C-alpha positions, 0 to 999 in steps of 0.5 A, spaced: 500 500 500 505 504 500 507 505 493 500 508 491 500 512 497 506 515 496 504 517 489 498 520 492 502 524 497 507 526 491 501 528 487 498 532 493 504 536 493 503 538 485 501 535 479 506 531 476 508 525 470 510 518 472 518 520 471 518 525 476 514 521 481 519 515 480 525 520 481 521 523 488 520 516 490 527 514 489 529 520 493 525 520 499 523 512 499 528 509 495 533 507 501 528 501 502 527 499 495 528 502 488 521 503 484 521 500 477 518 505 472 513 499 470 510 499 477 509 507 477 505 507 471 501 501 473 500 504 480 498 511 476 493 507 472 490 503 478 489 510 481 486 513 475 481 507 474 479 508 482 478 515 481 484 517 486 488 521 480 486 523 473 490 525 467 490 533 467 494 534 461 500 532 456 506 535 457 510 536 451 518 538 451 524 534 449 523 527 448 517 523 449 510 527 451 508 525 458 502 525 461 501 529 467 497 526 473 493 530 479 490 528 485 482 528 486 478 529 492 477 522 493 484 521 492 485 526 498 480 523 502 484 516 501 491 519 503 488 523 509 484 516 511 491 512 510 495 517 514 490 517 520 490 510 520 495 506 525 498 500 522 498 494 525 503 492 530 503 485 529 509 484 525 512 477 522 519 475 524 524 477 520 530 474 517 534 474 523 529 470 527 529 465 521 536 464 521 537 463 529 531 458 528 534 454 522 541 454 526 538 451 532 534 446 528 540 444 523 545 443 529 549 449 528 551 455 532 545 460 533 550 464 537 555 465 531 549 468 527 547 473 533 554 475 534 555 476 526 549 480 526 550 484 532 557 486 529 554 488 523 548 492 527 554 496 531 558 498 525 551 501 522 549 504 528 556 508 528 556 510 521 549 513 522 551 516 528 556 519 525 552 522 519 546 524 524 547 531 522 549 531 515 543 531 510 536 534 510 530 533 515 528 526 511 535 524 511 536 525 519 529 522 520 531 516 516 537 515 520 533 516 527 528 511 524 534 506 522 537 507 529 531 505 533 530 499 529 537 497 530 537 498 538 531 494 538 534 488 534 540 489 539 535 488 545 532 482 542 539 479 540 541 480 547 535 477 550 536 471 545 543 470 547 541 470 554 535 465 553 540 460 549 544 460 555 538 459 560 539 466 563 532 470 560 527 466 564 530 461 568 530 455 563 535 451 560 536 452 552 531 448 549 534 446 542 530 440 541 524 444 539 
């Protein structure tokens, strides 16, 4: 749902053509995942089909003509509703959890998995902390967000390591699950 809402938010700033929308997405949100051009145009087609955006003009210039899109009132309402609705706090375990579980069941060292991930996270946190004052507001917010997630993952790594050694809940390691 993020890509359509991103397109609506960018169109809420001002009407734009697909190439400009892709550039804006990559600039602000591309650190997560770069957007493919085909995805931009299929998203715009769905937004137009659903009455959330509409083509307002054909921009002529150097190169091919570009269709300019604008957000509709229905699109504004959809964007506002999406922004006001909290997302679910239920998340599925990520790759780190999966690696720890698979290390356990395959007889390999989950401690090694945790140690390698801890080292990578600490290195990344040092990089982000050093860069905290560089960049614009969006870059600083992205850095703060990533640091908070790394800190949470590091707490989980410590808890998992303690559980593996029987210290977190008083039970010994349960590697036979």
